[in-house]
N, C-alpha and C positions, 0 to 999 in steps of 0.2 A: 729615135737619134737623142740623149740625153747629152745633159751639158757636161762640156771640160770641169774636173771637179777644179785648174785652177780659178773660179769661178764659187767656188761651193766657201760661202759663205752660213748659214746651218750651226747651227750650234753655239757661233761669236754673241756678246752681251753688247748693245752700240747706245748711248745714249746721245738728244738728241734734242739741244736749247732750242725753246721757244715753238715749240713744235704743235699747240692746240689746237691749230688750222694753217691752212699757206701750206706754202712751200713744202713747210718743217713737219705737217705731219700728211702730206704726202711721201718725205722721203725718210718715215716711220713706217708709212704704208708699209713699201717696199722696201724696206731691210725686214721687217715681222713677215712677208709672205719668203724672205725669200730661204727664212728659215732662223731670224736673227732672236735672243730674248733683246725686248725694243723697253727703253725705258721714255718715257716724255717728260719734259722740262717745261714750266714756267712759274708762273708769279699766285693766277687762279687756277684752282685745283679742283673746283665744281666744274671748271670747264676743260683744264684735261681730264678729269673723268671721263667728258664725254665723251674725247678724242677718242679714250683708249678703247672706250666701250665699241667705236667703228671699226675700229682694227681688229685681224684675222687671227685667230689659234688664241693659245693660252697665256702666254708667254708676252705678254704687256704688263707695264707696269711704272707710277708717276713718280715725280719728285718734285718737290713745290719747293726752290728755294731760288731768288732775288739772283743770274749770273751778273750783276754791274755790279755787285757787294764781297770783297774778298772772305773776310769768316763767312758767310751763307756759301758762297761757292765750295769751299772745304769742308767745311759742318755738310752739305749738302753730298760733293759726291763719295764720303768718305762714313756716307750713311745709304748708299749705294750700291758704294762696295762691299759691307759689309751687311746688308739685304736683301741686292740680288745676285752678285759675288764682283769678279776684277773687270773691269773694262776692257774693252777689247777693239773696241770703237766713240768715237767722238765724232759729235759733227751741231760744229758749231755755225746754226741757222741764225739765232737770234739777231732782229734788228729791225729797225723800222726808217719809215722816212718823213722829212719835212720839209714842204718844200716852196718859198720861199727866195722875192732877190735878196741876191748875198748885203746890202745897205741898209737893207731890212731887217735881217737876220741876228735876231735876240743870242742874248750871251747866256742864257739858261736853256734853250734852245739850241745852241751847240754845244755844252756842257752833254746835255740829251742826249744826242746823237749823236756824239762821240765816246760818250758812255755802254748805247747799247748796240752801236755798233764794231769796235774796234776794245774798247776794255775790255768787254765780257767774252769773247774773243780771248785775252792775253789772259786773264785770271781764267776761267774752264778751262783754255790747252793748258796751260800750267800746274792747273792743280792733277788734272790727267794725266799729263805724262811725271809727273813725278813718282808715281804708281806705273807707268807704263812702260818707264828706265831701266826701272828694277824687274821687272818682269824682262826683261828685254825686247819687245817686241806691243804693239797694238800700231794704230792710225789715227788721225786725224785726219779730216774735213773743213776745213771752213768756207762755209758760204758765202760770195765774195759777186762781184758781178759784173756785166756789160762793161758796170759802171768802174772798171776796178781801170779802165781804160780810155773810157768817154765820157766825155760829157759833153751836159746841152744847160742852157738857163735855168734856170732856177735850183737850182741843183750841188751848186758847187761844194754844200758845206759831206752830202751823202757819198759823193764820188771822193772828195776827203780823205772823209775813211773808209769805204771798199777799198782806194785805190794803195792807205797803210796795212788795210787790211791782208792786201796779196804780197809787199811787202813782210808784212807779222810771218806769211807762211811760210817764206825761204826763208827767211832765221829763225824760225821754226826746225826749219827744216835741217838747217843747218845745224844745229845746237844738237838736237837730239837724234838725226841722222846714225849718227853713230853707237848710238845707244838699241839702235833694232824697230825707228816707230819713223813712220811716214808720212806727213806732214802735203798739203795738195790744197787747193782749192779746186771751188765749182762754183763756175760764174757763170749765172741765169742773165738772159737776155732781156725781151719785154713780154712777162709772163700773167697769164691772167687767171686773177686772185680774186677774193671776197674783197682785197685790201686794191687793187689794181681796179674794182669794175668802173670808178667813175673817168677813168682815161680810155677805159675799151667801149663809155657808150659815148666818147663822145666823136661824136664820126670825123672830122678832121684831123686829131692825133690816130682816131686808128685807121688814116689810112693813110698816113706818113708812118706808119709802124710798119704795115703791111707790107708800102712800097719802096723802105728801104733795110727789108728783109729778104733775101734770095729765097728762101722760106715760103713769103709771100704772108704770112698767117705768125699770129700770136701763138706764145709760147702756150703748152700745158704743163701743170705740176706735176702731172707723168712724164712728160718728156726728160725729169732732171734724174728719174728714178736710174736709168741703165748709167750715168755714169759714176753717179755715187756709187752703186753696186759692184761696177769697175775698181774705183778708187779706194775703195777698202775691201777688196778682195785678194786673192796670193798672188794674182794678177799681174797686180799690178807692188813687188815689194818689190821691184827695183824703179817705179815710180815715184821719184821728193821734188818738194818744189814746187810744184807745176803747176795754173792755171788751167782747168779744163771748159772752155768756156762751153755753153749748148744753150745757144740767141741764134738759130736759124742760117746763122754769116753773116749777121751786122757788122760785125770786128774786122771784115776780110772785103768789107767792100763802101767803097765811095758813093 
């Protein structure tokens, strides 16, 4: 039994931001395993090189640039397209979390989380789309979150950025869809990563996650790969402006 050709993305070139570890690295690995040429992005060249060495095949590249800085993004994507080739796929994964009561959240932390989680997707998406729309094709996936829909105490700024990213995804769909570019979101639920390890090891919080999740467990980074591969494949050519939540069912239940 062979895979359906609608899901064949071999030979495509993909850029994944924030991909030196965690969810970004897992998504990059999935794209590489599906036959894509993959470009890992981040600000730490040594960490990116170590991450690239973990991925299969010989079609893995790295690109060091700051996705929160417009000129850096423009230069970085231009250099990637010149060195590696035209981008078929962009995954806007760069993100961060800062937890604090809203009354105590500082101005500087607000701007930092906004720039990292939202402005980066605008800058990188806009720069990639300038090229994709001229070519009449392209796939952009913004990594949203369960918190694009719901929130709990202590993470209001994060939820604000992820809710805005959901609407930016829909706006990108509206603007760039007529030029052949599909833009969708991937919405992880509670995923076990290096960054969420303290929460996973908190017995009370982990019990709450398992109890609130119909699947009865924390998500794994590999749980996100199938959804991404669908969204960037020809199977999703008429799917745009949507957010696919991969959360074990948490958004569906009280």
